[in-house]
N, C-alpha and C positions, 0 to 999 in steps of 0.2 A: 505495500503500502503506499509505503515510506517514497520507493522507486516510481512508482507509476504519477504519487502526485507530484513530485520533482519536476517529472516529465512533461506535466503535466503545463507546472508551474513556469517554465523554463520556453514552452513552446507559445507560452500566452506572454512574455516578456519578448519573445525573438515577437511578435506578430506586433508590439505594441511600439517597438524598435525600430522596425521598417516602416510602419507609417507615421512613425517622428517622420524620418528620412525621406518619406519617399516623396516623389514632384507633387501627387496628387492631395498630400497635405501642403502642404506649400500652398498651390495653384488653386488650391476650393472653391474658394472666392472666387477669383477667374471667371471657374468652370459654373458658377451658380449665377456667376453676370450672362455671363452665354448662355445659358441653359435656355431658357425659354426662347432667346433665337432659332436654336439650332429643331429643339420642338416644332417653332413655325417649319423650318426648313424639311423636318420631316413631313408632316403633314400634309406640306403647299409645293414639297417639289420633289423631293426622294418619292415617296407613294405617288407620285400621277405620271412619274419615268416607269416605276414598274406596271401600272396598268398601260401604259400607253403601249410597255412590249406585250403585256398580256391581246390588248386590242389587234396588235400586227398581224397576232395569229390564228384569230380570227372569220367570219364573216357575217354582213351582215348590222343594219343600224342601229342606233344607243335604247331603242326602244322595245326590240326585238326581244322576244325572252327567255330564248332558246337560242345563241350565236352557234354558228358548224362550225369545227374548229381546222381552220384548213396546214394548220403550219408553216414556211415559208413561201406557199404557193401565193400571198398579197406581195410580194418583194421579187417573186419571177416577174408579174405583170407587171410590176415598175420599168421593168427591163426592155419590155414589148411594146410599151404603147409610148406614142410618137408625139403626144402633150406634152407628158412626166417629161422627156425627153427636152421638152423648147423651154420649157421653166424651170428646168433647173437651169439651161444655158441663159438665159436669161439673165436669172438671179444671180449667176457666176459672172455675166457681162457685163450687170449691172453697180454689184462688187466691186470691178479692180476697175472699170471706172470712178464710183465714187466714192472710195476711199482716200487715195494718189489724192484728188479737184481738192477735196474735204478739208482734208488733213493742210497742206501745204497753202491753200490759199488761209486754212483760219490761223497756220504757224507767220504769215507774212502779216495781214491782219491784228494778233495781237504786238507784233515788233512795232508796228505802224503803231498799233492805241498807245503801248506801251514805251512810248520815244519821249524824252524829256521836253521836249519841241511841245512837243500835244497837246494843247488845253481842252477842258470837260473829260478828263475821262471817266468822270462814270456812268457825267450821259452816252455814251460810246457805252462804254458797259452791258448796262440798260437797254440800249438799241441794239446792237446786236443780241442779247439774252431773251428779245418780247419774243422773237414768231417760237422760243421753245412750251413759253407759256398758252401759245391761241392752239386748242386740238384741233388732230389731225384732217378733221372733215371737214372742219372753217376754215382751214388753210383751204383745203383742196378745193371749194367753191370758190374762192375766191382768186384762184389759179387758173381758177376753167374760164375766168372774164380776162386775166391778163393774156391768157394764152388761144385765146381766142381766132380763127384765122384772118380774118377781115378787120374784127374794129377792136379787137384787143389792145393792148397798150402793146404786146408785149414786139409785136406786127407791126406799131405806128414807131412805134422806136427804130426799127432796125432798120425800116424804109430809108430813113436818112444816109447813112450809109450803101445806101443801095442793095439792100436785102431781098432778095423779093420774101413774098406771102409761104410762109413755113405751113403747113398744119401738125402740129407740135403732139396735140393729141389722136389725132385722125390718120393723119397717114405711120405706118410699119413701120419706115427707116425714121421715123424721129419722134414716135411716140415713145420710148424709151427713154428718151432724151431728156424728152419735157419732163420727166415722171423724176427724172435726174436732179433735174434745174431746183423741181420742187424741193425735195429733198434736200438739196443742197444748203436752199436762201435756209428750209426748217434747224436743220439738224446745227449748223459752222458755228450759231453761239454760243453750242456745249464746249467746244473745240477750244474754241476761243475765249473762255474764261478759266479750261484746263490750264491753255498758254498760257496767259497773263497771271498768275497764280504761282506757275509756276517760274516763271520770271522772277516774281517776287522773292523767291526762296535763294536767288544765285548771289552769294555773296557781291559787294559792291565792291571790294578788294580782289577782287579775284581781274574786274574789270580794268580799274586804276593797272594793278602791274600791269596790264595786258596790254595799254597803252600807252603806260612808263617804257612797256619794249617797243615802239614803233607799233600797233596793230593799230589800223583803224578804224572804222564802223563794224565793215562789212565783216574784216577777219574774225574782231573781239564778238561777233554773232555764231560764227559758223565754227572756230573753236574752243570757244569760252562757253556762250550761254549753252548752245544749240547740244554741246555733248550734255552738259549737266543736267538738261532737260529731259535725259532716254528714257526713265521710265517711266514720265504723264506723257511721250510721246509713243510710249510701245501700250497705256493706260489708252491713249485714246483710237489709234490701232485696231488695237482688238475690238474697243467695244463698237467704235464703226465698225466694223466686221458683223462682228455680230448683226447687229440693228439692221444692217444693209440685206443680211441674208434670212430678215425676218421681217421685211417691207411686205404692208398688207393693207391698212388703211388708204397711202395717196391713191395705189392702183383702185380698189376696189368703187372710190367714191370718182374717181376723174374716165378712167377707162371701161375699168369691169377683167379686165382681161385684155381687150381687144388694141386695136382693131389683128385681127389671124392671130390671139393669140402674143401677137410680139411683146405686150408688156406682163402678163399672164407671169407671178413670180410662186415660192415655193407653197408661201404659206398661203395665200392666193388659192391655189388648186386643192392645198388640205384644209382647207374652209368650202370649196366647193364635195370634195369628196366624202366630205364629211354631213354640212350639214344640207346640200341639193342633189347628191346623186344618192345618199343613205347608205356608204361606202366605208362608211370610221373605222375598215382594218383596212384598210388602202390609204386611208384620211393618216391612220396612225402608222403604217409601215412606211409611208414618206415623212414623219416626223423623225422617225430614227434615225431614216438616213439624215435626214437634216443633221442632226446631227452627230450625226458620224465623218457629215463633209466639218464642220467647223472647225472641230478638235479637232482637226491632226492641221489647219489653219491656223489655228489659234497658236495652240504648239508650237509650229514653224516659226510662227512674229515671233510670240516671246526668245526663243533661242536664238532668232539672227539678231533682233533690237536690242537686244537681255542682256548678250554672251561678254557685255564688259559693264 
């Protein structure tokens, strides 16, 4: 009995000692603070993800009581559907075009607004951020009048430089670029605000040291400011890419995927499969494929832009 009691006491002592030394005890306060977020993340992100995986393996609509299990048939059907291939191509073309344009122009405008010679900086920050406050549907309605072919503001302005009338939303060759123009106007403020905040975090001593060494304003920006902004630029590029692949609202309001599916995007087609055609399995399969596309692209971006 004495030996057993001694062994039990030693075990409890070891457990208490381990608990006192463990990182869990030292960080229990931090875990308690993030617990509400983790619960919400599990309920609204992790749970729906596994539900979407299950839905991608069945056929039928959401209200159908019995949904037949079809395995990977939905994924196979995606490879033979010409419209599916078109929407993936449109989404890739849109993303490759809009992300570099948005990041580069936002970086240039951030340097312009952040210049010491520019006055009323707070006003310009408010102006560039204002489009983000408006709903996508309202913005799209306004731009439908701006891009109107005959009496639109864009047609009127371009006529001064000799540009002929362009059917921004009804010509298959220009419709996707019309969507790009609207989304660039809506989203550029987000990138500008990020870059302005990052520029304020660059120590002024580094700028002064570069100028003492003979660097001009362009060299200071390229060799000092932008390299120190790499983490923020990386975040901007990754988030811009994710949002570009998730484009839906503007397309739904302005063109509804037309003309001839020239502006149809992945999320627009997912919506149609799920709520118009009643093919929730195909919609879920497309959502899973979209995730598998975004993940490696984001990983490559983080490796390339975040390597230093």
